[in-house]
N, C-alpha and C positions, 0 to 999 in steps of 0.2 A: 608264056611264064613257065619255066622249067620245074620239073618235079624237085630237083635239088635245091632250087630257091624256096619252094613253099613247105617242104616236108617238115622243116624245123618248127615254123610257126603253127602249123596245122596241128601237129602232135602235142606241142605245148599247150595250145587251146584245149584240146580234148583232157589233157592231164588236169588243166587249171579247173575245168568244170567238174571232172570226177572227183577230184580231191576236195573242191569246195562244197559239193553237193553231200558227198559221203561223210564228210567231216562234222556236219552239223544239222543234217535234216531231221534226225531225231530230237535234237533241242526245239526245232521249229514245231514239230508235232506236238512235243509236250508244252510248250508255251501255249499254243492254240487250245489244247484241251484244258489247260489250267483256267482259262478265262471263259470257259463255258461251251467250247466247240464240241459238237458231237463227232463221232469217227468221221462221217461222211464230210463235215463241215471242215475238220481238219485236213483231211486229204484234199479237199477243194482249195484250201488255203495254200498247201505245198504245190498243188499244180499252178495256181495263179502266180505265185512268186517265181517260179521257173519261167513261165511265159512272160511276165512283165520285165523281169530283168533281162531276159534274151532279147526282147524287143528293144529296149533301152540300149543295151550294148551293140546291136548292130546299127542302130541310128547313130550314136555318137562315135563309134569306131569307123565306120564308112565315111561318115560327113567329115571326120577331122583326121582321118588316116592315122589315129594314134590308138594304142592298145588299152582303151578305157574298159576296165572290167567292172561289172556291177555284181552286186551280190544281195541276198537277203540280209536283214540286220540281225546277226547272231547274238550280240549282245542284247538286243532289244528282245529276241525270242527268250533269252535267258530271264530277262526281267519278267516277262509274262509268266514263264514257268514258276517263277517264286511266287507269283500271286496266289491268295487263297480265294479268289473268287473276284468278280466285279459287280458292283452294285447296277442292277438292271441286267445282268447276264450277258449272253454272247452277243445280242443286238447292241448293247451299250459299248461292248469291246470294239465292235466293227465301227461303230460312231467315234471312237478314240482313235481308230486306225485312219479314218477320213481325216480327222482333225490333226493328226500327225503329218499326213501328206500335205494338208494346206499349209502347216507351218513351215514345212520344208520348201514349199512353192513361194512363201512370202520371204523366206531367207534369201531366196534368189532375186527377189523383186526389191527388197529392203535390206541391204547389208548391215543395218545397224542390228537386226536379229541375230546374225551371225556374230557379231561383236559380243553381244549380250552372253551367248553360249561360251565364245572364247573368254569371257571375263569370269566365267566359274572356274575356280582354281583346279588345275589338272589333279592335284592330290585328292581333292574331294571327290570330283568325277570319277577317278579311277578307284577310290575307297568304296564309293556307291556301287560301282560295278563288281568289285570284289566281294562286297557283301551279298549282292544278288546271286552271285556264283557260288558262294561257298556251301550252302546248303546242297545244291545240285551236286558239287564235287564230292561231297560225302557220301552220295548214293552208292559208288562202288564198294565202299567199306561196309556199309550195312548191307548190301546186296550179296557180297561175298561170304559174309557170315550167315545169312539167312538161305541161301541157295548156292552154297559153293560148288556144286557139280555143274550147274549151268554158267556160272558168273566167272569162276576162276580161269577157264580157258579164255575168256575175252580179255580178262586182266592180263595173263601171262603172254598172250599174243601181242597186245598193246606193249608191253615192257620189253619184250625181245626186239621187236621191230624199233621200238624208240632207240635202241642201242645201235642197230645196224642199218635201218632205213627210216629216219624220223618221219618222212613226208607220208609214209605209207602206215604208220602205226595206227592211227585212228581208223582210216577206211578199213584196214586189216581186221581190226577188233570188231568193228561193226559187222564186217562180213562174217566172222565166227559167231556173233550173237544172231544173225539172220539165219544162218544154217541151223543154229539151235532150234530156232523157231520153226523151220521146215521141218525138222525132224520130230519135234515134241508138240507142236500146236496145230490146232484145227483151224485154218484160215478160211474164211468165208468167200467161197469163189465168186458170189455176186458183188463183192466189194472190189474186185480187181480191175474193173473197167473204169477208165478215166471219166470222172463227172465233176460238174460244177454246181455248187449248192449256193442259191443266192440269200442274203440276209439284208433285209432293209435296216439300214443304220439307225440307231436311237442314240440321242444325246443326253448325258446326265452330268451334272458337275463333279461328283466323285470320280467318274470315269476319265472326265477331260483332265482333271487334276491329278488323279493317282495313276492313269495309265498314259494318256496322250503326251503330258508333258515330260515325265520321265522318258518315255520311248523316244521322244524327239531329242532329249538331251544325250542320251546314250548312243543314238544313231549317228548325231553330229559329231560328238566328242569322240567315240571309240571306233567309228567307221569312216565318216566322210573326210574329217581332218587328217588322220592318219593315211587314209588312202591317197590323199594329195601329196603327203610326204613321201610315201613309197614310190609313187611315180616320179616325183622330183629327183630322186636318188639314181633313177635311170635315165635322166635327162628329158622327160616328158612333162610338158604343161598342160594340166587337166583344164579344160573348158569350164571353169568352176560354176558360174551361174547357169549355164545351160544344163550342166549335169544335174544340179539342184533341181531345176525346173523339169527335167525329164524324170527323175526318180519320185520327185514330189507328185507329179501328175500319175505317174505308174502306181504309186501307193495309193493315191485317191481312187484310180479306176479300178484297182485290184481288191480294195478293201471290202466291198460288198460280197465277194465271193470268199473271203478269207485271208487275204494277204495282209500282213501286218506291217511291213516297210521294207523298201528297197533302198539301195545306197551304193556308194562307191565301195569296192573291195579294198581291203588292206593287205592281208596275208597273201591271199591267192593271186593279188594284182602282180606281185613279183614274178610268179611263174610265166605270165604272159608277157611282161615288159622287161624281164631280164634276158640274160644271155641264152638261157634254155630256148627262147623263141626263136633262135638263129643269130647269126653274127651281123646280119643288116638290120640296123634299128629301123630303117624307113619301111620295111616289110613286117615288122612284128605286130602291127595292127590286125593283121590277119589271124593271129592268135586269139584275138578278141571275137572276131567273127566265127572262127572255129569253135570257141568256147560256147558262144550263143548258139550255135546249131546243136552242140552236145547238150546244152540244157533243154532245149525243145524235144531231143530224143527222150532224155531223162524224165520230161513232163509225162510222156506217154506211159512210163512205167511208174510214176509217183503214187498212183492210187493203190498199185499193187504192193508196194513198199509200205504204204500207209497202213493198209490192212495187216500185213504181217507184224507191224509194230503194234497194232491194236490186239493182237492175238497172242503176244509174247507173254511169258511168266512174268509176274510182278517182280520188278527190280532189275530184269535182264536189260532192258533197252534204257532204263534210267542209269545203270552203270555205265554203259556204252556212251551215253550222254555225258556223264560226269567225266570221263577219261578225256572226252573230246574237248571239255571246257578246262581241263586241268592246266595247260600251258597259259591260257589267257588269264587265269586266277593268279598264277604266279607272277606274270608280268605286271598285272593290276596291283598286286600287293607291293611289289618292288617300287612302282611308280608312285603309289600312295604314300608309303612310309620313308620314302628316300630323304625327304627334307625334315630333320629334327624339330625345325620350328614349326612345321606343320602336322607333325606326328599326332598329337592328342586329338586335335579337330578330325584328322583323318580316322584315326581309330574310333572315334564316336561315330562318324558317318558309316563306317563299316559294320559295327555292332547293330545300329539301328537298321540298316538295310537288311543284315542277316536274320534279323529278329522275327521279319514276317509280320510284324503287328499292322493292324487296321485301325485307324482313328478317324471318325467321322466319315467312314465308308472310303476313305482314301488310304492306299496302300503304303508300305514301308519305304519304299524307294523315294517318294516325295519327302517324307518326313525325315530321311537320311540326310537329305541335302539341306533342309531347314535346320536340323540340329547342326550339322557340319558348319554350315555357313555362321550360324550363332555361336558355337565355339570358337570359330576362328576369328571372329571379330572381337571376343573377349580375351583370347590366348595368344593371337598372333604376335610374335616378336620380330621386330625389324632385323635385317642382317646387319651384324656389327660392323661400325666403321673402322677403316685401318688406322691405327695409330701413328700419327704423322711423326711421333718422335723414334718409332722404331723403323730401323733401317730394313729394307728388303733383303732377303737372302740372295746371295750372288750365286750364279749358276756355276758349278765346277768347271774349271777349264779343261 
């Protein structure tokens, strides 16, 4: 195998992993911390996610010679970050992660479960995600007011690169934030070594309903289903049921050491499956292998990065996370509000999700779907039927 043949996919795989990791690892740490993880447990969760998704990618890409790229559930991490705590604390959150993995495996075994997720109107699913993301995306605004000297360079870096090199806008702004931490913060050297922290899962009804169910829905609707569509645009067919089984098992295995969910990649999948991975489509699976190896290398440094995030000034890393999620917020809002007939129900879903309320120990994301589905049932208007007496407009000659 010549160097010319492999250089494109290998380099594309490295870029895929670096961009995928740097664009959202702060969101993952924020999400795990919000549901009760200590700094060591959050760092363990980040390491676990990197290892499990790398292992799953190696299996699927080598077995099927297809550039199947896996990732952690960024929308799921954002959902966790919006939580105000979990009844039962961190062990109950871990139990919810296990339940999420079981639901994903069951979806592979019982396709009807996937049909139920698909039956949730996309406008409501996207509105729920937008509501979850909104408070997180406000963080750069409040942070730049509270700590302008630290946060303004992060925002300016993101803005400039968004204009000239959009792919690197989020990683570069995060890099500026990390440099600021190195210069200004006291990082605990003892926390730099990679470690795994075991937590025995505990199951509670509020955690299962308020964390596991919404986490499963956003992972399926915002990651797995779009991931298949992205791969399809490049002419690849994802081994759907096997991928669900692999990611579901990986989620269950990784949950006790803090991993919340792994799934098909959506946006970063295009880097490994597209032309950037070389002109020969039959060789692009090498990009997925390269990405998985890069993720394993990043896993070694994950604890050090988590320690830097933990040592950062309040608001700095939250601002970087908010910038990373701004594009997802924009696309979610556009999809949620696109259909005028669904707009009121979607808006109600959004505001309930953004409210952060907890009722009966169950978080806002679940209640947002309940309210949205209820409003839709009352307010939904069918599409107007065409008037048979009205002649269709003729196309100009």
